[in-house]
C-alpha positions as CSV (number, residue, x, y, z in Angstrom):
1,M,14.0,7.1,9.5
2,L,14.7,5.2,6.3
3,F,16.4,2.4,8.3
4,S,13.5,2.2,10.6
5,R,11.0,1.8,7.7
6,Y,13.3,-0.4,5.5
7,P,15.7,-2.2,7.9
8,L,17.3,-4.3,5.1
9,L,18.6,-1.3,3.2
10,T,22.3,-0.8,3.1
11,N,24.1,2.6,3.8
12,V,24.7,3.0,0.1
13,Q,21.0,2.4,-0.7
14,V,19.9,5.0,1.9
15,R,22.3,7.6,0.6
16,T,21.1,6.9,-3.0
17,I,17.4,7.3,-1.9
18,I,18.2,10.6,-0.2
19,E,20.1,11.9,-3.2
20,Q,17.4,10.8,-5.7
21,T,14.5,12.3,-3.8
22,A,16.2,15.6,-2.9
23,E,14.1,18.7,-3.8
24,K,15.5,21.0,-6.4
25,K,15.5,24.6,-5.3
26,G,14.8,27.5,-7.7
27,G,17.6,29.8,-8.9
28,Y,20.0,27.0,-9.5
29,T,20.8,25.0,-12.7
30,Y,20.9,21.2,-12.0
31,T,22.5,19.0,-14.7
32,Y,23.8,15.5,-15.0
33,D,27.3,15.1,-13.7
34,I,29.2,11.8,-14.2
35,P,30.7,11.8,-10.6
36,H,27.2,12.2,-9.2
37,P,25.2,9.3,-10.6
38,N,21.9,9.7,-8.6
39,G,20.2,12.4,-10.7
40,I,20.8,16.0,-11.7
41,W,23.3,17.9,-9.5
42,N,24.5,21.5,-8.8
43,Q,27.9,22.7,-7.6
44,D,26.3,24.9,-4.9
45,M,23.3,22.8,-3.9
46,G,24.4,19.3,-4.6
47,Y,21.3,17.2,-5.3
48,G,19.1,19.7,-3.5
49,R,17.3,20.0,-0.2
50,I,16.5,16.7,1.6
51,N,12.8,15.9,1.4
52,V,12.0,13.4,4.2
53,F,8.5,12.6,2.9
54,R,9.8,11.9,-0.6
55,A,12.6,9.8,0.8
56,L,10.3,7.7,3.0
57,N,7.8,7.3,0.2
58,F,10.5,6.6,-2.4
59,A,9.3,4.1,-5.1
60,D,11.9,4.7,-7.8
61,V,9.4,4.9,-10.6
62,H,10.7,5.4,-14.1
63,I,9.6,4.9,-17.7
64,K,12.1,2.8,-19.7
65,D,13.9,4.6,-22.5
66,S,14.6,1.3,-24.1
67,P,14.5,-2.4,-23.0
68,L,18.1,-1.9,-21.7
69,D,17.1,0.8,-19.3
70,N,17.6,-0.2,-15.7
71,G,16.5,3.1,-14.1
72,Q,20.0,4.6,-13.7
73,L,20.2,8.2,-14.8
74,P,21.1,9.4,-17.2
75,F,20.4,6.6,-19.6
76,R,22.4,7.0,-22.8
77,A,22.3,3.5,-24.5
78,G,19.9,2.1,-27.0
79,R,17.6,3.8,-29.5
80,F,14.5,5.8,-28.5
81,W,12.3,4.0,-31.0
82,D,13.1,0.8,-29.2
83,N,11.3,2.2,-26.2
84,S,9.6,-0.6,-24.3
85,D,7.3,1.5,-22.0
86,I,5.6,3.9,-24.4
87,V,3.4,2.6,-27.2
88,V,0.9,4.1,-29.7
89,R,-2.5,2.4,-30.2
90,N,-5.2,3.2,-32.8
91,S,-7.9,2.3,-30.3
92,D,-8.2,2.2,-26.5
93,D,-8.2,-1.6,-26.4
94,G,-5.8,-2.2,-23.5
95,I,-3.2,-4.0,-25.6
96,F,0.3,-2.9,-24.9
97,E,1.8,-3.3,-28.4
98,H,2.9,-0.5,-30.8
99,E,0.8,0.5,-33.8
100,S,1.5,3.3,-36.2
101,A,-0.5,6.5,-35.5
102,V,-3.3,7.2,-38.0
103,R,-3.8,10.8,-39.1
104,G,-7.2,12.4,-38.8
105,R,-8.5,10.2,-35.9
106,D,-7.8,9.7,-32.2
107,N,-4.7,7.7,-31.3
108,Y,-3.9,6.5,-27.8
109,I,-0.6,6.6,-26.0
110,Y,0.0,3.9,-23.4
111,V,2.7,4.4,-20.8
112,C,4.1,1.7,-18.5
113,V,5.6,3.0,-15.2
114,T,8.2,0.7,-13.6
115,N,8.6,0.6,-9.8
116,L,11.9,-0.7,-8.5
117,G,12.0,1.0,-5.1
118,P,11.2,-0.2,-1.6
119,A,7.8,1.5,-1.4
120,A,4.7,1.1,-3.4
121,A,4.2,3.8,-6.0
122,H,1.2,6.0,-5.7
123,N,0.1,9.4,-7.0
124,V,2.4,9.0,-10.1
125,N,1.9,11.7,-12.6
126,V,3.1,11.2,-16.2
127,R,3.4,14.2,-18.4
128,L,3.7,13.4,-22.1
129,I,5.2,15.9,-24.6
130,A,5.5,14.7,-28.1
131,V,8.2,16.3,-30.2
132,P,7.8,16.4,-34.0
133,F,10.5,14.6,-35.9
134,S,10.7,13.3,-39.5
135,G,8.1,10.6,-40.1
136,T,5.5,11.6,-37.5
137,E,3.2,13.0,-40.1
138,F,2.1,15.7,-37.7
139,V,1.6,19.1,-39.3
140,F,2.6,22.4,-37.7
141,P,0.7,24.5,-36.6
142,E,-2.6,22.6,-37.1
143,D,-1.5,19.6,-35.0
144,W,0.7,21.4,-32.4
145,T,0.5,24.1,-29.8
146,A,3.3,25.8,-28.1
147,G,4.9,23.8,-25.3
148,P,7.5,24.4,-22.6
149,E,11.0,25.2,-23.5
150,G,10.1,25.6,-27.2
151,L,8.9,22.0,-27.6
152,G,5.7,21.3,-29.4
153,R,2.9,19.8,-27.5
154,K,0.5,17.4,-29.4
155,N,-3.2,18.1,-29.3
156,F,-4.2,14.5,-28.7
157,K,-7.9,15.4,-28.5
158,K,-9.4,17.9,-31.0
């Protein structure tokens, strides 16, 4: 089916798309594994169950961890504060350039999603979880609510 929709793909590209769009099934722990470069993997389930819809609709969207990020997972080079696809703005002005957050007022997070795949990206959901670290000037618990896996979630609108 992938070859019929995208006839110029190679065998390796088709395999990569199938592996990257596989559906993770509950009850298994998927982790990054060096010999399996196309996402998280499990000894029993591999990359997961093949999802034909996701494979045919594959758009390879990602948010760059740094300017060096080319979309390969996991990305382990560069510094997170050099991130090129997430910026903070003091006003919703449409300018994609970082400004320091200002305490006591609304700040805006802009996220750029990159599409490198063969299909046009649509229905892309971005979930943003801010984690407090030294220098953010966020105060716990006034500025934070409990988030998943013990991470703090920023209340961006009060």
